[in-house]
LOMI-125541 format. One record per residue (C-alpha): x, y negated, z; residue in three letters. Coordinates in steps of 0.25 Angstrom, whole numbers, padded with zeros to 4 digits, always signed. Layout:
# LOMI-125541
XYZala;...
***
This chain:
# LOMI-125541
-0146+0000-0057unk;-0139+0009-0046unk;-0131+0014-0059unk;-0127+0001-0061unk;-0121+0000-0046unk;-0113+0013-0046unk;-0107+0007-0060unk;-0103-0006-0053unk;-0099+0003-0040unk;-0089+0011-0050unk;-0083-0003-0057unk;-0080-0008-0043unk;-0072+0005-0039unk;-0058+0002-0037unk;-0047+0012-0044unk;-0056+0018-0054unk;-0050+0027-0065unk;-0047+0018-0077unk;-0056+0026-0086unk;-0067+0024-0076unk;-0065+0009-0076unk;-0065+0009-0091unk;-0079+0015-0092unk;-0085+0006-0082unk;-0080-0005-0089unk;-0086-0001-0102unk;-0100+0004-0095unk;-0101-0012-0089unk;-0116-0019-0093unk;-0119-0004-0100unk;-0130+0000-0092unk;-0132+0014-0101unk;-0117+0017-0099unk;-0117+0014-0084unk;-0131+0020-0083unk;-0126+0034-0090unk;-0113+0035-0082unk;-0119+0031-0068unk;-0132+0039-0069unk;-0131+0048-0058unk;-0120+0057-0057unk;-0114+0067-0066unk;-0122+0082-0065unk;-0116+0090-0056unk;-0120+0105-0058unk;-0117+0119-0059unk;-0107+0117-0069unk;-0100+0104-0063unk;-0101+0093-0071unk;-0099+0087-0085unk;-0101+0072-0091unk;-0093+0061-0099unk;-0082+0056-0092unk;-0082+0041-0087unk;-0085+0033-0076unk;-0098+0035-0068unk;-0106+0044-0059unk;-0112+0051-0070unk;-0097+0053-0078unk;-0085+0063-0077unk;-0075+0054-0069unk;-0066+0055-0058unk;-0076+0053-0047unk;-0086+0062-0053unk;-0075+0072-0052unk;-0071+0070-0039unk;-0087+0069-0034unk;-0087+0084-0041unk;-0075+0089-0034unk;-0079+0083-0021unk;-0093+0090-0022unk;-0084+0103-0024unk;-0075+0099-0014unk;-0087+0096-0003unk;-0092+0110-0007unk;-0079+0117-0004unk;-0078+0109+0010unk;-0090+0118+0013unk;-0081+0130+0013unk;-0071+0136+0020unk;-0056+0132+0019unk;-0052+0145+0015unk;-0061+0144+0003unk;-0060+0129+0002unk;-0044+0131+0000unk;-0046+0140-0011unk;-0047+0128-0020unk;-0052+0123-0034unk;-0046+0126-0046unk;-0045+0115-0055unk;-0044+0114-0071unk;-0048+0104-0083unk;-0048+0103-0098unk;-0043+0093-0106unk;-0053+0082-0105unk;-0050+0067-0102unk;-0047+0066-0086unk;-0050+0080-0084unk;-0036+0083-0076unk;-0039+0070-0070unk;-0053+0074-0065unk;-0046+0088-0061unk;-0037+0081-0052unk;-0048+0073-0047unk;-0054+0085-0042unk;-0042+0091-0034unk;-0041+0078-0027unk;-0055+0079-0023unk;-0054+0093-0020unk;-0039+0090-0011unk;-0046+0079-0004unk;-0056+0090+0002unk;-0043+0099+0004unk;-0048+0107-0007unk;-0036+0113-0015unk;-0036+0112-0031unk;-0030+0121-0042unk;-0027+0110-0053unk;-0024+0116-0067unk;-0010+0109-0073unk;-0017+0105-0085unk;-0031+0108-0093unk;-0035+0123-0092unk;-0049+0130-0098unk;-0060+0130-0089unk;-0060+0146-0088unk;-0045+0145-0082unk;-0050+0137-0072unk;-0061+0147-0069unk;-0051+0157-0069unk;-0043+0149-0060unk;-0052+0148-0050unk;-0053+0163-0049unk;-0038+0164-0050unk;-0034+0156-0038unk;-0045+0159-0030unk;-0050+0145-0029unk;-0064+0142-0024unk;-0067+0133-0037unk;-0063+0127-0049unk;-0066+0114-0055unk;-0064+0112-0071unk;-0064+0098-0078unk;-0069+0099-0091unk;-0082+0096-0100unk;-0081+0108-0107unk;-0084+0106-0123unk;-0088+0092-0120unk;-0083+0078-0128unk;-0072+0072-0124unk;-0081+0062-0115unk;-0084+0073-0106unk;-0077+0079-0094unk;-0083+0088-0082unk;-0080+0097-0069unk;-0085+0111-0067unk;-0083+0119-0054unk;-0080+0134-0054unk;-0081+0143-0042unk;-0072+0153-0035unk;-0076+0165-0045unk;-0072+0155-0058unk;-0086+0152-0062unk;-0093+0139-0059unk;-0098+0137-0046unk;-0110+0145-0042unk;-0123+0139-0041unk;-0123+0137-0025unk;-0109+0131-0024unk;-0112+0124-0035unk;-0125+0118-0029unk;-0116+0113-0018unk;-0106+0108-0024unk;-0115+0100-0034unk;-0123+0094-0021unk;-0109+0091-0015unk;-0105+0082-0028unk;-0118+0075-0026unk;-0115+0071-0012unk;-0102+0064-0017unk;-0111+0053-0024unk;-0100+0043-0020unk;-0089+0045-0029unk;-0079+0036-0025unk;-0080+0041-0010unk;-0074+0055-0015unk;-0060+0057-0011unk;-0048+0063-0019unk;-0035+0067-0015unk;-0022+0062-0020unk;-0016+0072-0029unk;-0002+0070-0021unk;-0010+0074-0008unk;-0016+0085-0016unk;+0000+0090-0019unk;+0003+0086-0005unk;-0008+0096+0002unk;-0007+0107-0008unk;-0021+0103-0013unk;-0018+0105-0027unk;-0011+0116-0036unk;-0008+0114-0050unk;-0011+0128-0058unk;-0009+0130-0073unk;+0001+0141-0079unk;-0002+0151-0067unk;-0017+0151-0069unk;-0015+0153-0084unk;-0007+0163-0083unk;-0016+0170-0072unk;-0028+0168-0084unk;-0022+0172-0096unk;-0017+0185-0088unk;-0032+0188-0086unk;-0035+0184-0101unk;-0028+0196-0105unk;-0039+0204-0101unk;-0049+0197-0111unk;-0045+0204-0124unk;-0050+0218-0126unk;-0042+0225-0137unk;-0029+0221-0138unk;-0024+0231-0148unk;-0035+0224-0158unk;-0028+0210-0154unk;-0013+0215-0156unk;-0018+0220-0170unk;-0028+0210-0174unk;-0026+0198-0167unk;-0013+0196-0175unk;-0020+0193-0188unk;-0032+0187-0183unk;-0031+0172-0185unk;-0041+0162-0176unk;-0040+0148-0172unk;-0041+0143-0159unk;-0043+0130-0153unk;-0044+0124-0139unk;-0051+0110-0143unk;-0042+0100-0137unk;-0044+0109-0123unk;-0040+0119-0112unk;-0041+0132-0120unk;-0026+0128-0125unk;-0020+0132-0113unk;-0025+0147-0113unk;-0031+0150-0125unk;-0018+0152-0134unk;-0011+0159-0123unk;-0022+0169-0121unk;-0023+0171-0135unk;-0008+0175-0135unk;-0009+0184-0124unk;-0019+0191-0130unk;-0012+0193-0143unk;-0018+0183-0153unk;-0006+0175-0161unk;-0012+0172-0174unk;-0022+0161-0171unk;-0021+0146-0173unk;-0022+0133-0164unk;-0030+0122-0167unk;-0018+0113-0163unk;-0026+0097-0164unk;-0036+0105-0153unk;-0025+0110-0145unk;-0023+0096-0139unk;-0029+0094-0126unk;-0035+0082-0131unk;-0046+0074-0122unk;-0051+0068-0134unk;-0053+0081-0140unk;-0049+0074-0155unk;-0053+0084-0165unk;-0068+0088-0161unk;-0080+0079-0156unk;-0084+0089-0147unk;-0073+0101-0141unk;-0083+0111-0143unk;-0082+0124-0149unk;-0096+0125-0151unk;-0096+0115-0161unk;-0090+0117-0176unk;-0082+0104-0177unk;-0074+0109-0165unk;-0068+0120-0176unk;-0065+0108-0187unk;-0051+0111-0184unk;-0050+0126-0181unk;-0058+0127-0193unk;-0046+0120-0202unk;-0036+0128-0193unk;-0043+0140-0196unk;-0046+0138-0211unk;-0030+0135-0211unk;-0026+0149-0204unk;-0038+0158-0210unk;-0043+0160-0195unk;-0053+0171-0192unk;-0059+0163-0179unk;-0059+0149-0174unk;-0059+0148-0158unk;-0061+0134-0150unk;-0061+0134-0136unk;-0068+0120-0129unk;-0059+0111-0120unk;-0061+0119-0107unk;-0059+0133-0115unk;-0072+0138-0109unk;-0080+0139-0122unk;-0076+0146-0134unk;-0080+0142-0148unk;-0077+0151-0163unk;-0078+0149-0177unk;-0077+0163-0186unk;-0072+0163-0200unk;-0084+0167-0209unk;-0084+0175-0222unk;-0082+0163-0231unk;-0071+0156-0223unk;-0078+0147-0215unk;-0079+0147-0200unk;-0091+0146-0192unk;-0095+0143-0177unk;-0098+0155-0168unk;-0109+0151-0158unk;-0107+0155-0144unk;-0115+0165-0144unk;-0108+0172-0157unk;-0096+0171-0150unk;-0102+0179-0137unk;-0107+0189-0146unk;-0093+0191-0153unk;-0086+0191-0140unk;-0095+0199-0132unk;-0096+0211-0144unk;-0083+0212-0146unk;-0079+0214-0131unk;-0090+0225-0129unk;-0085+0231-0141unk;-0070+0229-0137unk;-0074+0236-0122unk;-0082+0247-0128unk;-0071+0252-0138unk;-0062+0252-0127unk;-0071+0258-0119unk;-0070+0247-0109unk;-0086+0244-0108unk;-0091+0244-0093unk;-0105+0250-0092unk;-0109+0238-0083unk;-0102+0227-0094unk;-0112+0215-0093unk;-0111+0202-0103unk;-0115+0190-0097unk;-0123+0178-0104unk;-0130+0166-0103unk;-0146+0166-0106unk;-0143+0156-0118unk;-0133+0165-0125unk;-0136+0175-0137unk;-0145+0188-0134unk;-0136+0194-0146unk;-0126+0197-0134unk;-0136+0204-0124unk;-0139+0214-0136unk;-0124+0216-0139unk;-0121+0219-0125unk;-0132+0228-0124unk;-0126+0237-0137unk;-0116+0239-0128unk;-0123+0243-0115unk;-0119+0229-0108unk;-0128+0221-0101unk;-0129+0205-0103unk;-0133+0198-0092unk;-0139+0183-0095unk;-0137+0171-0087unk;-0139+0157-0086unk;-0129+0147-0095unk;-0118+0144-0087unk;-0106+0153-0087unk;-0107+0151-0071unk;-0118+0161-0072unk;-0110+0172-0081unk;-0099+0170-0071unk;-0108+0174-0059unk;-0111+0185-0065unk;-0097+0190-0065unk;-0097+0186-0052unk;-0108+0196-0049unk;-0103+0207-0057unk;-0090+0208-0049unk;-0098+0207-0037unk;-0107+0216-0040unk;-0098+0225-0050unk;-0110+0228-0058unk;-0105+0224-0072unk;-0094+0220-0080unk;-0093+0207-0086unk;-0090+0208-0100unk;-0093+0194-0107unk;-0099+0183-0103unk;-0105+0171-0112unk;-0114+0158-0115unk;-0119+0154-0128unk;-0110+0141-0127unk;-0097+0147-0130unk;-0094+0151-0117unk;-0088+0166-0115unk;-0082+0174-0104unk;-0073+0187-0107unk;-0067+0191-0093unk;-0072+0187-0080unk;-0058+0182-0075unk;-0064+0169-0078unk;-0077+0165-0074unk;-0083+0155-0085unk;-0083+0155-0100unk;-0069+0157-0106unk;-0064+0152-0118unk;-0049+0158-0117unk;-0053+0172-0116unk;-0065+0170-0126unk;-0053+0166-0136unk;-0046+0177-0132unk;-0059+0186-0135unk;-0064+0180-0147unk;-0049+0183-0154unk;-0050+0197-0149unk;-0064+0198-0158unk;-0059+0191-0170unk;-0047+0200-0170unk;-0057+0211-0169unk;-0065+0207-0182unk;-0053+0203-0188unk;-0046+0219-0187unk;-0060+0222-0194unk;-0058+0211-0205unk;-0068+0203-0199unk;-0072+0190-0193unk;-0079+0186-0181unk;-0088+0180-0188unk;-0090+0195-0195unk;-0091+0201-0182unk;-0103+0191-0179unk;-0110+0195-0190unk;-0107+0210-0185unk;-0114+0207-0173unk;-0127+0200-0180unk;-0129+0213-0188unk;-0128+0223-0177unk;-0136+0215-0167unk;-0144+0204-0174unk;-0142+0190-0178unk;-0143+0181-0167unk;-0142+0167-0167unk;-0142+0156-0156unk;-0143+0141-0155unk;-0140+0130-0144unk;-0149+0117-0146unk;-0144+0106-0138unk;-0153+0094-0135unk;-0146+0083-0128unk;-0153+0073-0118unk;-0142+0061-0115unk;-0143+0050-0107unk;-0148+0048-0092unk;-0162+0054-0096unk;-0157+0067-0102unk;-0158+0074-0089unk;-0171+0071-0088unk;-0175+0074-0102unk;-0169+0087-0102unk;-0176+0090-0088unk;-0189+0085-0095unk;-0188+0095-0105unk;-0184+0105-0098unk;-0196+0106-0089unk;-0205+0102-0100unk;-0201+0116-0108unk;-0203+0124-0094unk;-0217+0118-0093unk;-0220+0122-0107unk;-0225+0135-0110unk;-0216+0138-0123unk;-0225+0148-0129unk;-0217+0149-0144unk;-0204+0142-0149unk;-0201+0144-0165unk;-0213+0152-0167unk;-0209+0163-0158unk;-0217+0166-0146unk;-0210+0164-0132unk;-0210+0177-0125unk;-0203+0174-0112unk;-0197+0161-0106unk;-0187+0161-0096unk;-0187+0149-0086unk;-0173+0150-0080unk;-0176+0139-0069unk;-0189+0146-0065unk;-0181+0159-0066unk;-0193+0166-0073unk;-0194+0172-0086unk;-0210+0173-0092unk;-0214+0181-0100unk;-0225+0179-0114unk;-0235+0184-0104unk;-0232+0177-0091unk;-0225+0187-0085unk;-0212+0182-0077unk;-0201+0187-0073unk;-0189+0181-0063unk;-0176+0178-0070unk;-0164+0182-0062unk;-0155+0169-0065unk;-0151+0156-0058unk;-0161+0145-0060unk;-0157+0137-0073unk;-0165+0127-0081unk;-0166+0137-0094unk;-0178+0141-0102unk;-0177+0153-0110unk;-0190+0157-0120unk;-0189+0171-0128unk;-0197+0172-0141unk;-0203+0181-0147unk;-0193+0185-0159unk;-0181+0186-0148unk;-0176+0172-0149unk;-0175+0165-0135unk;-0176+0149-0133unk;-0167+0143-0120unk;-0167+0128-0116unk;-0157+0124-0104unk;-0154+0111-0101unk;-0137+0110-0101unk;-0132+0110-0087unk;-0119+0100-0092unk;-0124+0092-0103unk;-0138+0083-0108unk;-0144+0094-0115unk;-0154+0105-0115unk;-0150+0115-0124unk;-0159+0124-0131unk;-0154+0139-0135unk;-0160+0148-0145unk;-0157+0161-0148unk;-0163+0170-0158unk;-0159+0184-0168unk;-0162+0191-0180unk;-0159+0201-0190unk;-0152+0192-0199unk;-0144+0179-0198unk;-0152+0170-0206unk;-0166+0175-0198unk;-0159+0172-0187unk;-0153+0158-0189unk;-0167+0154-0195unk;-0173+0158-0181unk;-0163+0149-0175unk;-0165+0138-0183unk;-0181+0140-0181unk;-0179+0140-0166unk;-0170+0128-0166unk;-0179+0120-0173unk;-0191+0125-0162unk;-0181+0120-0152unk;-0179+0106-0157unk;-0195+0107-0158unk;-0197+0110-0144unk;-0187+0099-0138unk;-0194+0088-0146unk;-0207+0092-0139unk;-0201+0092-0125unk;-0195+0080-0127unk;
***
């Protein structure tokens, strides 16, 4: 009933955007649509918010964008004036309404006398992270839904170090966002007044050039690139997104000239017309790349998602076909090459470190150890990797060499403090050139790594819980699992359980040790054969993710084990529902 009243209030509001009016008309007398659109407010968490675009309090629209920015503005109002006047950098992707939302954010900030730096066109998320640092801004806003379908958009807040806002500040912003519950009462300054009062500055090529200057430090072996880069054939696609702005310039600056672009996907169309999902994790996103790759005999195909923070790749097989690499596999070939190349150049620091999420492959740790390099595990979310980099700079105790998450996010150089697909594209091209020089492909290189360190296989199984009861179901499953003493899984004994919400690791004999990480709703089980299972609800989507990682002396055995554990995951979920 309350939702219907809110719906009527929206219907009666004057001067609504035309798209909002149309959405409201379509909802008329459709209780399920009204329920979903007005079922509370969009969840605003540590990574901001993401959701379907449209009318409603539970949708991304100009009013919920204003609400989020009002929360940030009210938080900045608590700071001293000098800090506040450092302002906010704002970027946006190629989606519907993204530019409009960026300017709405600037208008709300302006009402609070907070200056903003807005890009003159779409730019990648990693460039926004860089811009915050480069401009010495206090915060950053990125309007994007990353790799989600065309119906989605989102809003991410970055801190002054270029990483996503730290927990304390993020929690305060969230509390201010929730207090701004009257969406139509939020004030926004007209653009002309922003200009008149010098509360908005348009940025673009100036920041592009600064980013590209830093990007020149990403590649390691420039002699190799000069020699083998001209023979390397690869395909690049930005999947209708922001990668087109910087990737080609960065590749050309590095010396890669012999690559092909998927022309149809270089058009920044918010419909994403050539793909169902603009997600480089999905094989169908590579259909056009494969077609072009076969035409030009490409060694590797590289794709970046619409906001260019994630990278996917497909490698040529011995039979000439292309196979999609997993996020873990891409991370492994990148990291292995970086460590080897630095060692060969006598540039491998004694205090070097890689940082990865707790749900990413353990093969990375094994490789790092062989180079006497430490591995630090952090919670899922690249902000935790950025946090470690900040600590290294403050304490001078480690040199950052590489950071990654299994979800196709990698960082090579810390002039950016989020995953960076532009940097990753440059480095993966160098890796491909390295193997090309040996008469090999990246696929061959991956097999060499497996033969040396063992065959590791990982899989993420997502269980989706849509609708108004979805969150309740997810909460119930996690509670049930937490209260269940899981002794065995997939015919293997559970030797220890890590509960990151309780910050405790419990061994089979009941001995407990403290986990020195922030609290998070994640469970991880270690099995007697070295396999691990992790369970966590997604922070941005209505799903629980089950991660499985296993290994064996040969590929067939590793895959067989993985399949068996995947079947056990499905059985476990059935039992918990």
